[in-house]
C-alpha positions as CSV (number, residue, x, y, z in Angstrom):
1,X,0.0,0.1,0.1
2,X,2.7,2.3,0.7
3,X,4.4,1.8,-2.6
4,X,0.9,2.5,-3.9
5,X,0.8,6.2,-2.6
6,X,4.5,6.8,-2.8
7,X,3.6,5.9,-6.7
8,X,0.6,8.1,-7.0
9,X,2.6,10.9,-5.1
10,X,5.4,10.9,-7.5
11,X,2.7,11.2,-10.2
12,X,0.8,14.1,-8.9
13,X,4.6,15.6,-8.4
14,X,5.1,15.2,-12.5
15,X,1.6,16.9,-12.9
16,X,2.2,19.8,-10.8
17,X,5.5,19.9,-12.2
18,X,4.4,19.9,-16.1
19,X,1.5,22.4,-15.2
20,X,4.1,24.9,-13.8
21,X,6.1,24.4,-16.7
22,X,3.3,25.0,-19.0
23,X,2.3,28.2,-17.1
24,X,5.9,29.6,-17.0
25,X,5.8,29.2,-20.5
26,X,2.6,30.8,-21.4
27,X,3.4,33.4,-18.8
28,X,6.7,34.5,-21.0
29,X,5.0,34.4,-24.4
30,X,2.1,36.4,-23.2
31,X,4.5,38.8,-21.7
32,X,6.4,38.9,-25.0
33,X,3.2,39.4,-26.6
34,X,2.3,42.2,-24.8
35,X,5.8,43.9,-25.2
36,X,5.6,43.3,-28.9
37,X,2.3,45.5,-29.0
38,X,3.3,48.6,-26.6
39,X,6.4,48.6,-29.0
40,X,3.9,49.4,-31.8
41,X,3.0,52.7,-30.0
42,X,4.9,55.8,-30.3
43,X,5.9,58.7,-28.1
44,X,3.6,60.9,-25.9
45,X,2.1,63.7,-27.0
46,X,3.3,67.3,-26.5
47,X,1.6,70.5,-25.7
48,X,3.0,73.3,-28.1
49,X,2.1,76.9,-27.9
50,X,1.5,78.8,-30.9
51,X,1.1,82.3,-31.3
52,X,-0.3,82.3,-27.9
53,X,-2.5,79.5,-28.1
54,X,-1.8,75.7,-26.5
55,X,-2.7,72.7,-28.5
56,X,-2.1,69.1,-27.9
57,X,-0.2,67.7,-31.0
58,X,-1.8,64.6,-31.3
59,X,-0.3,63.7,-34.0
60,X,3.1,64.5,-32.7
61,X,3.9,66.2,-36.3
62,X,5.2,69.8,-34.8
63,X,2.3,71.7,-36.1
64,X,-1.5,72.5,-35.3
65,X,-4.0,70.7,-37.3
66,X,-7.4,71.6,-37.6
67,X,-8.3,68.6,-35.7
68,X,-6.4,69.8,-33.0
69,X,-8.0,73.2,-32.8
70,X,-10.6,73.2,-30.4
71,X,-11.4,76.4,-32.3
72,X,-12.6,75.2,-35.2
73,X,-15.9,73.9,-36.0
74,X,-16.4,70.0,-35.1
75,X,-17.5,69.1,-38.8
76,X,-14.1,70.8,-40.1
77,X,-12.2,68.8,-37.2
78,X,-14.4,65.3,-38.3
79,X,-13.6,65.9,-41.7
80,X,-9.6,66.7,-41.1
81,X,-8.8,63.6,-39.2
82,X,-11.3,61.5,-41.0
83,X,-8.5,62.2,-44.1
84,X,-5.6,61.6,-41.9
85,X,-6.9,58.2,-41.1
86,X,-5.6,54.6,-42.4
87,X,-8.4,51.9,-42.9
88,X,-6.8,50.1,-40.3
89,X,-7.6,53.1,-37.8
90,X,-11.5,53.9,-38.9
91,X,-11.9,49.5,-38.5
92,X,-10.6,49.8,-35.3
93,X,-13.0,53.1,-34.3
94,X,-16.0,51.0,-35.2
95,X,-15.7,48.7,-32.4
96,X,-16.6,49.3,-28.9
97,X,-15.5,46.4,-26.4
98,X,-15.2,45.3,-22.7
99,X,-11.9,45.9,-20.9
100,X,-10.1,45.0,-17.9
101,X,-8.0,46.8,-15.2
102,X,-6.0,46.0,-12.4
103,X,-7.1,46.7,-8.7
104,X,-4.6,49.5,-9.0
105,X,-6.0,50.9,-11.9
106,X,-3.2,49.7,-14.2
107,X,-3.8,48.6,-17.6
108,X,-4.8,44.8,-17.6
109,X,-2.4,42.6,-19.7
110,X,-1.2,39.9,-17.7
111,X,-3.6,37.4,-16.0
112,X,-4.0,38.1,-12.0
113,X,-4.3,35.4,-8.6
114,X,-7.1,36.7,-7.0
115,X,-10.4,35.8,-5.0
116,X,-12.7,37.6,-7.0
117,X,-14.0,35.7,-9.6
118,X,-15.2,38.4,-11.8
119,X,-11.3,39.9,-11.7
120,X,-10.3,36.5,-12.9
121,X,-12.4,36.1,-15.7
122,X,-11.6,39.2,-16.8
123,X,-8.0,38.8,-17.0
124,X,-8.3,35.2,-18.6
125,X,-11.2,36.0,-20.6
126,X,-10.8,39.0,-22.1
127,X,-8.0,40.5,-24.6
128,X,-5.1,42.4,-23.1
129,X,-5.5,46.1,-23.2
130,X,-2.0,46.5,-25.2
131,X,-3.5,44.4,-28.0
132,X,-7.0,46.4,-28.1
133,X,-5.5,49.7,-28.0
134,X,-2.0,49.2,-29.9
135,X,-2.7,46.5,-32.2
136,X,-6.3,46.5,-33.0
137,X,-6.6,50.4,-32.9
138,X,-9.6,50.1,-30.9
139,X,-10.6,53.8,-29.0
140,X,-14.2,52.9,-27.4
141,X,-14.4,50.6,-24.0
142,X,-17.1,49.6,-21.6
143,X,-15.6,49.0,-18.3
144,X,-16.8,46.2,-15.9
145,X,-15.1,46.6,-13.0
146,X,-16.5,48.0,-9.7
147,X,-13.5,49.7,-8.2
148,X,-13.5,52.7,-5.9
149,X,-13.7,55.7,-8.0
150,X,-9.9,56.8,-7.4
151,X,-9.1,53.7,-9.2
152,X,-11.7,54.5,-12.2
153,X,-10.1,57.8,-12.6
154,X,-6.6,56.4,-12.2
155,X,-7.5,53.8,-15.2
156,X,-9.1,56.7,-17.4
157,X,-6.1,58.8,-17.1
158,X,-3.4,55.6,-17.9
159,X,-5.4,54.6,-20.7
160,X,-5.9,57.7,-22.3
161,X,-2.1,58.3,-21.8
162,X,-1.6,55.1,-23.9
163,X,-4.4,56.3,-26.5
164,X,-2.0,60.0,-27.3
165,X,0.8,57.3,-28.1
166,X,-1.5,56.3,-31.2
167,X,-0.6,57.8,-34.9
168,X,-3.2,59.9,-34.5
169,X,-3.7,60.4,-30.5
170,X,-7.4,59.6,-31.0
171,X,-8.6,59.6,-27.3
172,X,-10.6,57.0,-25.8
173,X,-14.5,57.0,-25.0
174,X,-14.8,54.8,-21.6
175,X,-18.5,53.9,-21.4
176,X,-20.5,51.8,-18.8
177,X,-23.9,50.1,-18.0
178,X,-25.5,51.3,-14.8
179,X,-23.8,51.7,-11.9
180,X,-26.3,53.7,-9.2
181,X,-28.3,50.3,-8.1
182,X,-27.6,47.9,-5.6
183,X,-27.4,44.8,-8.5
184,X,-24.4,43.3,-9.6
185,X,-24.7,41.6,-13.1
186,X,-22.1,41.8,-15.9
187,X,-24.7,41.7,-18.6
188,X,-26.7,44.2,-17.3
189,X,-25.3,46.3,-14.2
190,X,-22.8,47.1,-12.1
191,X,-22.6,47.8,-8.6
192,X,-19.9,50.5,-7.4
193,X,-20.2,51.5,-3.9
194,X,-18.3,55.0,-4.5
195,X,-21.4,55.9,-6.4
196,X,-24.5,57.4,-4.4
197,X,-27.2,55.1,-4.3
198,X,-30.6,55.1,-6.3
199,X,-33.5,53.4,-6.6
200,X,-33.6,51.1,-9.8
201,X,-35.3,52.5,-13.2
202,X,-38.7,51.0,-12.1
203,X,-38.3,53.0,-8.9
204,X,-37.7,56.1,-10.7
205,X,-41.1,55.6,-12.8
206,X,-43.0,54.8,-9.6
207,X,-42.0,57.8,-8.2
208,X,-43.8,59.8,-11.2
209,X,-41.5,62.7,-10.7
210,X,-39.3,63.9,-13.8
211,X,-37.5,66.5,-11.8
212,X,-36.1,63.7,-9.5
213,X,-35.4,62.1,-12.5
214,X,-33.6,64.7,-14.1
215,X,-31.9,65.5,-10.9
216,X,-30.6,61.7,-10.7
217,X,-29.3,62.1,-14.5
218,X,-27.3,65.0,-13.5
219,X,-25.8,63.6,-10.2
220,X,-24.9,60.6,-12.2
221,X,-23.2,62.6,-15.0
222,X,-21.1,64.3,-12.2
223,X,-19.8,61.1,-10.7
224,X,-19.4,59.1,-14.1
225,X,-17.1,62.7,-15.6
226,X,-15.6,62.5,-12.4
227,X,-13.6,59.1,-13.2
228,X,-13.3,59.5,-16.8
229,X,-16.8,57.6,-18.1
230,X,-18.3,59.4,-21.2
231,X,-21.0,57.1,-22.6
232,X,-23.8,55.8,-20.7
233,X,-25.0,52.2,-22.2
234,X,-28.8,53.2,-20.7
235,X,-31.4,54.0,-20.3
236,X,-33.8,51.3,-21.2
237,X,-36.9,52.6,-23.2
238,X,-38.2,49.2,-23.3
239,X,-41.7,48.6,-22.6
240,X,-42.4,45.7,-19.8
241,X,-45.4,44.6,-21.0
242,X,-44.5,40.9,-20.6
243,X,-44.0,40.2,-16.8
244,X,-41.5,36.9,-16.8
245,X,-38.8,38.7,-18.9
246,X,-35.7,39.1,-16.6
247,X,-34.7,42.6,-17.7
248,X,-37.7,44.1,-16.3
249,X,-35.5,45.8,-13.8
250,X,-34.0,48.1,-16.0
251,X,-37.2,49.5,-17.3
252,X,-39.7,52.3,-16.6
253,X,-42.3,49.8,-16.4
254,X,-45.2,49.2,-19.1
255,X,-46.8,52.4,-19.7
256,X,-45.5,53.9,-23.0
257,X,-46.4,57.4,-21.6
258,X,-44.9,57.2,-18.7
259,X,-41.7,55.4,-19.8
260,X,-41.7,58.2,-22.6
261,X,-41.5,61.0,-20.0
262,X,-39.2,59.3,-17.7
263,X,-36.9,58.4,-20.6
264,X,-36.9,62.2,-21.6
265,X,-36.0,63.3,-18.1
266,X,-33.2,60.7,-17.9
267,X,-31.5,61.8,-21.3
268,X,-31.6,65.5,-20.5
269,X,-30.1,64.5,-16.9
270,X,-27.0,62.9,-18.4
271,X,-26.7,65.0,-21.3
272,X,-27.9,68.4,-21.0
273,X,-29.9,70.6,-23.3
274,X,-27.0,69.5,-25.7
275,X,-23.8,67.4,-26.0
276,X,-20.9,69.2,-24.5
277,X,-17.8,68.7,-22.9
278,X,-19.7,68.4,-19.3
279,X,-22.0,66.3,-20.8
280,X,-22.3,62.1,-20.5
281,X,-23.8,60.8,-23.9
282,X,-26.5,58.6,-23.7
283,X,-27.0,55.4,-25.6
284,X,-30.7,54.4,-25.3
285,X,-31.6,51.0,-26.0
286,X,-33.0,48.9,-26.9
287,X,-34.9,49.8,-30.6
288,X,-37.2,49.2,-31.2
289,X,-38.4,48.2,-28.0
290,X,-36.6,44.4,-26.2
291,X,-39.6,43.8,-23.7
292,X,-42.0,41.6,-25.6
293,X,-40.0,38.9,-25.7
294,X,-41.7,35.0,-26.3
295,X,-42.6,33.4,-23.3
296,X,-40.2,35.9,-21.1
297,X,-36.9,34.7,-22.1
298,X,-34.0,37.1,-22.6
299,X,-32.2,36.9,-26.2
300,X,-28.8,36.8,-24.7
301,X,-30.0,33.1,-24.4
302,X,-30.4,30.8,-27.7
303,X,-33.5,29.9,-26.1
304,X,-34.7,33.7,-26.1
305,X,-33.9,34.7,-29.5
306,X,-37.8,35.5,-30.2
307,X,-39.8,38.6,-29.9
308,X,-43.5,38.1,-30.1
309,X,-46.2,40.5,-31.5
310,X,-49.6,38.5,-30.6
311,X,-51.2,41.5,-30.0
312,X,-50.0,43.3,-33.1
313,X,-48.5,45.9,-30.5
314,X,-45.3,46.7,-32.5
315,X,-45.8,50.4,-32.5
316,X,-46.6,50.6,-28.8
317,X,-43.3,49.8,-27.9
318,X,-41.7,52.5,-30.3
319,X,-43.1,55.3,-28.3
320,X,-40.4,55.8,-25.7
321,X,-38.4,56.3,-28.2
322,X,-40.2,58.7,-30.4
323,X,-41.7,60.7,-27.3
324,X,-38.5,60.5,-25.0
325,X,-35.4,59.6,-26.2
326,X,-35.6,61.8,-29.6
327,X,-36.8,64.7,-28.1
328,X,-33.7,64.6,-25.6
329,X,-31.5,64.5,-28.4
330,X,-30.2,61.3,-27.3
331,X,-26.8,60.6,-28.8
332,X,-26.8,57.1,-29.5
333,X,-28.9,54.5,-29.8
334,X,-28.8,50.5,-29.4
335,X,-30.8,47.6,-31.0
336,X,-31.5,44.7,-29.3
337,X,-30.4,40.9,-29.5
338,X,-34.1,39.5,-30.6
339,X,-35.9,38.9,-34.0
340,X,-39.1,40.4,-34.5
341,X,-41.3,37.7,-35.6
342,X,-43.1,38.8,-38.5
343,X,-42.6,42.6,-38.5
344,X,-40.6,43.1,-41.1
345,X,-39.6,41.5,-45.0
346,X,-37.1,38.8,-43.2
347,X,-37.3,37.5,-39.6
348,X,-33.5,38.6,-38.5
349,X,-32.1,40.3,-35.0
350,X,-32.7,44.0,-35.1
351,X,-29.3,44.8,-35.6
352,X,-29.2,42.9,-38.6
353,X,-32.4,44.1,-39.8
354,X,-32.7,47.0,-42.4
355,X,-36.2,47.5,-42.5
356,X,-35.4,48.5,-38.5
357,X,-32.2,50.3,-38.9
358,X,-32.3,52.1,-42.1
359,X,-36.2,52.2,-43.0
360,X,-37.5,52.6,-39.9
361,X,-34.9,54.5,-37.7
362,X,-32.9,56.3,-40.3
363,X,-35.6,57.6,-42.8
364,X,-38.6,57.3,-40.9
365,X,-37.9,58.4,-37.5
366,X,-34.8,60.8,-38.8
367,X,-32.4,59.5,-36.2
368,X,-28.6,60.7,-37.5
369,X,-26.6,59.4,-34.2
370,X,-24.6,56.7,-33.9
371,X,-26.1,53.3,-33.6
372,X,-24.2,50.4,-31.9
373,X,-25.1,47.1,-31.8
374,X,-25.9,45.0,-28.8
375,X,-22.7,43.3,-27.3
376,X,-21.3,39.7,-29.1
377,X,-23.7,39.3,-32.0
378,X,-20.5,38.5,-34.6
379,X,-18.1,36.5,-33.2
380,X,-18.0,33.6,-30.8
381,X,-16.3,33.3,-27.7
382,X,-15.2,32.4,-24.0
383,X,-18.3,33.8,-22.8
384,X,-20.6,32.0,-25.7
385,X,-21.7,32.2,-29.2
386,X,-22.2,34.9,-31.0
387,X,-25.6,36.0,-30.6
388,X,-26.2,36.2,-34.2
389,X,-30.2,35.0,-34.3
390,X,-31.6,34.9,-37.4
391,X,-28.4,34.6,-39.3
392,X,-26.6,31.9,-37.6
393,X,-25.8,30.3,-41.1
394,X,-23.9,33.2,-42.2
395,X,-19.5,33.5,-41.2
396,X,-18.7,36.3,-39.1
397,X,-17.2,38.5,-41.9
398,X,-21.1,38.1,-43.6
399,X,-22.6,38.8,-40.4
400,X,-20.7,42.1,-40.3
401,X,-21.5,42.9,-43.6
402,X,-25.4,42.3,-43.0
403,X,-25.0,44.6,-40.1
404,X,-23.2,47.6,-42.3
405,X,-26.0,46.7,-44.8
406,X,-28.4,47.0,-42.4
407,X,-27.3,50.6,-41.6
408,X,-25.5,50.3,-37.9
409,X,-22.0,52.4,-37.1
410,X,-20.4,50.3,-34.7
411,X,-20.0,46.9,-33.4
412,X,-20.6,46.1,-29.2
413,X,-18.5,43.4,-27.1
414,X,-16.9,42.7,-30.3
415,X,-12.7,43.1,-31.2
416,X,-12.6,42.2,-34.6
417,X,-11.7,45.0,-36.9
418,X,-9.7,43.1,-39.4
419,X,-13.1,42.0,-40.6
420,X,-14.3,45.6,-41.8
421,X,-10.7,45.7,-43.3
422,X,-11.2,42.4,-45.0
423,X,-14.8,43.9,-46.5
424,X,-13.0,46.8,-47.7
425,X,-10.6,45.8,-49.5
426,X,-12.6,42.5,-51.5
427,X,-14.3,45.8,-52.2
428,X,-17.7,44.2,-50.5
429,X,-18.2,47.3,-48.6
430,X,-17.3,50.5,-49.5
431,X,-14.8,53.1,-47.6
432,X,-17.5,55.7,-48.5
433,X,-19.8,53.4,-45.8
434,X,-17.0,53.2,-43.4
435,X,-16.7,56.6,-43.6
436,X,-20.4,57.7,-42.7
437,X,-20.0,55.7,-39.4
438,X,-16.7,57.2,-38.4
439,X,-18.0,60.7,-38.8
440,X,-21.0,59.9,-36.5
441,X,-18.6,58.6,-33.7
442,X,-16.0,60.8,-34.1
443,X,-18.3,63.7,-34.1
444,X,-19.4,62.5,-30.2
445,X,-16.1,62.4,-29.1
446,X,-15.8,65.8,-30.3
447,X,-18.5,67.3,-28.5
448,X,-17.8,65.3,-25.6
449,X,-14.4,67.3,-25.6
450,X,-12.0,64.1,-25.4
451,X,-9.8,65.4,-28.3
452,X,-9.1,68.4,-26.0
453,X,-8.6,67.1,-22.9
454,X,-9.5,63.2,-22.0
455,X,-8.0,63.3,-18.2
456,X,-9.4,63.7,-14.7
457,X,-8.5,65.1,-11.3
458,X,-7.6,61.7,-9.7
459,X,-7.8,63.6,-6.4
460,X,-11.1,65.1,-7.0
461,X,-12.8,61.7,-7.6
462,X,-13.2,60.5,-4.3
463,X,-14.7,63.8,-3.0
464,X,-17.3,64.1,-5.9
465,X,-18.5,60.7,-5.9
466,X,-20.9,59.4,-3.5
467,X,-20.7,62.7,-2.1
468,X,-22.9,63.4,1.7
469,X,-25.7,65.8,-0.8
470,X,-25.3,63.1,-3.6
471,X,-25.9,60.0,-1.1
472,X,-28.8,62.3,0.5
473,X,-30.6,62.6,-2.5
474,X,-30.5,59.1,-3.4
475,X,-32.0,57.9,-0.3
476,X,-34.6,60.8,-0.9
477,X,-35.6,59.2,-4.1
478,X,-35.2,55.7,-2.5
479,X,-38.4,56.9,-0.4
480,X,-40.2,58.4,-3.6
481,X,-40.1,55.1,-5.2
482,X,-41.5,52.9,-2.5
483,X,-45.0,51.8,-2.8
484,X,-47.3,51.2,0.0
485,X,-49.6,48.2,-1.1
486,X,-52.1,47.5,1.7
487,X,-52.5,49.2,4.9
488,X,-54.9,47.1,7.1
489,X,-54.9,49.6,10.0
490,X,-51.0,48.4,10.9
491,X,-48.7,51.4,9.5
492,X,-47.2,53.6,10.4
493,X,-45.8,51.9,13.5
494,X,-45.7,54.0,16.9
495,X,-42.4,54.6,18.3
496,X,-40.9,51.7,20.8
497,X,-42.6,48.9,18.7
498,X,-41.3,45.9,19.2
499,X,-40.4,44.4,15.6
500,X,-38.9,41.0,15.0
501,X,-37.2,40.9,11.4
502,X,-36.2,38.4,8.4
503,X,-34.3,39.4,5.8
504,X,-33.0,42.7,6.3
505,X,-29.1,43.5,5.7
506,X,-29.2,46.1,8.9
507,X,-31.9,45.6,10.9
508,X,-30.4,47.5,13.6
509,X,-31.6,50.5,11.9
510,X,-35.4,49.6,13.8
511,X,-33.6,50.6,16.9
512,X,-33.7,53.6,15.8
513,X,-37.7,54.3,16.4
514,X,-38.9,50.7,17.6
515,X,-37.4,47.8,19.1
516,X,-35.7,45.4,17.7
517,X,-36.1,41.8,19.3
518,X,-34.6,37.9,18.7
519,X,-37.9,36.4,18.9
520,X,-41.1,36.5,16.9
521,X,-43.0,35.3,20.1
522,X,-41.4,38.6,22.0
523,X,-42.5,40.9,19.2
524,X,-45.6,43.1,18.5
525,X,-45.2,43.1,14.7
526,X,-43.1,41.4,12.1
527,X,-41.1,43.1,9.2
528,X,-40.2,40.2,6.6
529,X,-38.3,41.8,3.4
530,X,-38.6,39.3,0.3
531,X,-36.7,39.3,-3.2
532,X,-38.5,38.7,-6.1
533,X,-38.6,34.4,-7.1
534,X,-37.0,33.3,-10.0
535,X,-35.9,29.9,-11.8
536,X,-32.2,29.5,-11.3
537,X,-30.6,28.6,-14.3
538,X,-26.8,27.8,-15.3
539,X,-26.7,26.3,-18.6
540,X,-24.9,29.7,-19.6
541,X,-22.2,31.6,-17.8
542,X,-24.5,34.7,-17.5
543,X,-27.6,33.1,-16.6
544,X,-26.6,32.8,-13.0
545,X,-27.1,36.9,-13.1
546,X,-30.3,37.0,-15.2
547,X,-33.4,36.6,-12.8
548,X,-35.9,34.7,-15.3
549,X,-38.8,32.3,-15.1
550,X,-41.1,31.7,-12.4
551,X,-43.0,34.6,-10.7
552,X,-44.5,32.5,-7.9
553,X,-42.9,31.3,-4.6
554,X,-42.7,27.5,-4.5
555,X,-44.4,25.2,-2.2
556,X,-41.4,25.4,0.2
557,X,-40.9,29.0,-0.5
558,X,-44.6,30.1,0.0
559,X,-45.0,27.9,3.1
560,X,-42.3,29.4,5.1
561,X,-43.5,33.3,4.5
562,X,-47.2,32.0,5.4
563,X,-45.9,30.1,9.1
564,X,-43.7,33.2,9.7
565,X,-47.3,35.5,8.7
566,X,-49.4,33.4,11.3
567,X,-47.3,34.0,13.8
568,X,-47.8,38.2,14.5
569,X,-49.1,40.3,12.3
570,X,-46.7,41.0,9.5
571,X,-45.4,43.6,7.5
572,X,-44.2,42.0,4.1
573,X,-42.0,44.0,2.1
574,X,-40.7,42.8,-1.3
575,X,-38.0,43.8,-3.8
576,X,-39.4,43.8,-7.2
577,X,-37.4,42.8,-9.8
578,X,-40.5,41.9,-12.0
579,X,-44.1,41.1,-10.9
580,X,-44.4,38.6,-8.1
581,X,-47.2,36.8,-7.4
582,X,-48.3,37.8,-4.2
583,X,-52.4,37.1,-4.1
584,X,-51.7,34.4,-1.1
585,X,-48.8,36.7,1.0
586,X,-51.1,39.7,0.1
587,X,-53.9,38.0,1.7
588,X,-52.5,37.0,5.0
589,X,-50.3,40.2,5.6
590,X,-51.5,43.5,7.2
591,X,-48.9,45.8,5.5
592,X,-47.6,45.0,2.0
593,X,-44.7,47.2,0.5
594,X,-42.5,47.2,-2.6
595,X,-39.5,48.4,-3.4
596,X,-37.2,49.0,-5.9
597,X,-33.8,49.3,-4.3
598,X,-35.0,51.0,-0.8
599,X,-31.9,50.4,2.1
600,X,-33.1,49.6,5.4
601,X,-32.8,52.5,6.4
602,X,-35.3,54.4,4.4
603,X,-37.5,51.6,4.9
604,X,-37.4,52.6,8.8
605,X,-38.1,55.7,8.1
606,X,-41.5,54.9,6.2
607,X,-42.9,52.3,8.4
608,X,-42.5,54.6,11.3
609,X,-44.0,57.5,9.2
610,X,-41.1,59.8,9.0
611,X,-41.7,59.2,5.2
612,X,-45.0,59.4,3.7
613,X,-45.2,56.6,0.7
614,X,-46.5,58.2,-2.1
615,X,-45.3,56.2,-5.4
616,X,-47.3,54.5,-7.5
617,X,-47.1,50.7,-9.3
618,X,-45.0,51.3,-12.6
619,X,-46.5,47.7,-13.7
620,X,-49.3,45.7,-12.4
621,X,-49.3,42.9,-10.3
622,X,-50.8,39.2,-11.7
623,X,-52.9,37.5,-9.1
624,X,-52.2,34.4,-10.4
625,X,-49.5,32.1,-12.7
626,X,-52.2,31.1,-14.8
627,X,-53.2,34.5,-15.7
628,X,-49.4,35.0,-16.8
629,X,-49.4,32.4,-18.9
630,X,-52.7,34.2,-20.4
631,X,-51.1,37.6,-21.1
632,X,-50.3,38.6,-24.5
633,X,-46.1,39.8,-24.8
634,X,-46.4,43.1,-26.5
635,X,-49.8,44.4,-24.8
636,X,-49.6,46.5,-21.5
637,X,-51.9,46.1,-18.2
638,X,-53.9,42.8,-19.9
639,X,-53.4,40.5,-17.0
640,X,-56.8,38.6,-15.9
641,X,-58.1,40.5,-12.6
642,X,-54.8,41.5,-11.5
643,X,-53.7,41.6,-7.8
644,X,-53.1,45.2,-7.9
645,X,-53.3,47.6,-11.1
646,X,-51.2,49.9,-12.7
647,X,-50.8,53.2,-10.9
648,X,-51.8,51.4,-7.7
649,X,-50.1,53.2,-4.5
650,X,-51.6,54.4,-1.1
651,X,-50.3,57.0,1.2
652,X,-51.1,57.2,5.4
653,X,-53.3,60.3,4.6
């Protein structure tokens, strides 16, 4: 037996040794690749003074070019740099993709060892900074790390310095998904503790307060600007007409009018009345409305590729764009992944669909800003297959051609500029067509002032983001967004009430007004916080972050809740990401509150009456799973006998 264990030990040592050698070889190889990439870059930009005018010599030729002169008109500057760009530089500019950074705000080029799964994934699954910037000549990136504000600011400055060393010094546009909520989803939102915390878009809609929404946009704009983020990959103008859809949390609800006024206020908050060097550009999504997903399944995944219109209600989903995003002059638009089944002359996804992009969006609605595809619709990668729904049979080269023919300008989540180069060189796509898109992309960079100064003050980042005033405003918004659905003479609670709490992250805040006890038997009142039920799915990497499927609590979950309610008078508080089925819980509870990102601190103020709830539901709550299944995906408020209708909400007086 000892000999067996000895042999096993020797075998393990050999295997470990081989793995170490392989790791060293790969590390050395990658180090050389990174070094070779950076060798492609030139010298840093100098500031030159000419006749009392200072300018950044971006192309290092020692003279003032029109595109370097901030006194010149934007169209003149765009034309000047376009005439200097190579095909390779143009192709790189047509991509915006995910990029990683180290925890110190340095460019991420080597694999890192970390206890954080996301950091390891980013360092091993994404291309290196050096490859994207120096070799592929890409200058638009979305960051997905949630580090502190000073780290994000430092990273901005570091990669802008790298961008200066490219031939023409084209600055980088940094983009992000929403960062002001409490959820972390690499496919939809990024929790960043340095920023002020606000309710979700559903909560903003529940407030019915457009002034509040514009104020949020303005505060978020200041926080983004402080760290170098200049492009918001939001808002979502989609309508939540299909209650099972996993992305309802990012919408303004199911009503087109409400979504329109919220979308308009949101964009105006970020961009201002016109796009300038103080703005954050908005990429409003997802044209022409991503809400009516067949059976509620999301098109991030193959089983959710179809958008259904059984109610013949396609036009309803365009209203938030026509009456919201476009009047606010949203800078950019993103179409979604899905296929609008039988709505156009071919059943292909939005970004491949010329009828949607050119005939409708460009020609009919006269949108002339940047149109960027959703992420990863061209190439298969480490995160899954390309979401080329409806054109799966096409090669990546053919997919790129079809997107360009449809009328899109930019490719999200991709880093394959070589395909555009091949299309132009083989005369399948004209360089004139490429120039049309490049002009739009560059125009936004100039309007945002990136060519003149893309840098931020690292020392100011933490002072601006999440400052006391911004956090106070966020908490006020949380209070305004919380909906009181039922009050059976129990709320507000009297001071000193004994409370047993479950589901709260910080239940001690209840001691500010009442008395927190350790057992339900000792309490006068029970407060129970719940989350929206969902199916746990793990077949695809991103599925674990998307809450989809069922809206009902299963038997075990429901029984545990009802058992608690039966012990003492109970106030149920449900965080709604989607319209949960609460019929039996509602019947037994003395009070029912729904929130869209309300902290325990703000909740305590609500239940003790310091804040009088005033919010109204942004969607209806179904009474049963059967009612959900009977609903039409594209039609609002069509649930049979809803538990609570759209617009319901109580106050204390």
